[in-house]
C-alpha positions as CSV (number, residue, x, y, z in Angstrom):
1,X,0.0,0.0,0.0
2,X,1.3,3.5,-0.9
3,X,1.1,6.2,1.7
4,X,-1.2,9.1,1.2
5,X,0.1,11.8,-1.1
6,X,2.8,9.6,-2.7
7,X,2.1,8.2,-6.2
8,X,3.4,4.7,-6.9
9,X,5.1,5.8,-10.2
10,X,8.3,7.8,-9.7
11,X,7.9,10.1,-12.8
12,X,4.4,11.2,-11.7
13,X,5.5,11.5,-8.1
14,X,8.3,13.9,-9.2
15,X,5.8,16.1,-11.0
16,X,3.5,16.2,-8.0
17,X,6.4,17.0,-5.7
18,X,7.3,20.2,-7.7
19,X,4.0,21.8,-8.3
20,X,4.1,25.6,-8.7
21,X,1.9,27.9,-6.7
22,X,-1.6,28.1,-8.1
23,X,-1.8,24.3,-9.0
24,X,-3.1,22.0,-6.2
25,X,-3.1,18.3,-6.0
26,X,-6.4,16.8,-4.7
27,X,-6.5,13.1,-3.7
28,X,-9.6,11.3,-5.2
29,X,-9.0,7.5,-5.1
30,X,-12.1,6.7,-7.2
31,X,-11.8,3.8,-9.6
32,X,-8.5,4.2,-11.5
33,X,-8.2,7.8,-10.7
34,X,-5.6,8.5,-8.0
35,X,-6.1,12.2,-7.8
36,X,-6.4,15.5,-9.7
37,X,-4.4,18.5,-10.5
38,X,-6.5,21.6,-10.1
39,X,-5.8,25.2,-11.2
40,X,-6.9,27.5,-8.4
41,X,-7.2,30.5,-10.9
42,X,-9.5,29.1,-13.6
43,X,-10.7,25.9,-11.9
44,X,-9.4,23.5,-14.7
45,X,-8.6,19.9,-13.6
46,X,-6.5,17.1,-15.0
47,X,-6.8,13.5,-13.8
48,X,-3.9,11.7,-12.2
49,X,-4.3,8.0,-13.0
50,X,-3.1,5.3,-10.5
51,X,-1.9,2.8,-13.2
52,X,-1.1,4.7,-16.4
53,X,0.1,2.6,-19.4
54,X,3.2,4.7,-19.7
55,X,4.2,6.7,-16.6
56,X,6.6,8.9,-18.5
57,X,4.0,10.0,-21.0
58,X,1.5,10.6,-18.2
59,X,4.0,12.7,-16.3
60,X,4.6,14.8,-19.5
61,X,0.9,15.3,-19.9
62,X,0.7,16.6,-16.3
63,X,3.6,18.9,-17.0
64,X,1.8,20.3,-20.0
65,X,-1.2,21.0,-17.9
66,X,1.0,22.8,-15.4
67,X,2.6,24.9,-18.2
68,X,-0.8,25.8,-19.7
69,X,-2.2,26.9,-16.3
70,X,0.8,28.9,-15.0
71,X,-1.2,32.1,-15.2
72,X,0.9,35.2,-15.3
73,X,-0.1,38.0,-13.0
74,X,0.3,40.4,-15.9
75,X,-2.1,38.8,-18.3
């Protein structure tokens, strides 16, 4: 059993460990969904799957979500 807040796949756990301000991780544990990334500015969410087919690709998808939702204070 994996402890709360720690994803079993290392690439995904690395992304979760370095989230910028404005992006929160919410634990869900419903079905295959392990949690969600949520943008506090616009409310967008991205699922974090517990058993992705390719953990590296899933981590890249999460990083793209973070990049898209790093809202600048200027615009």
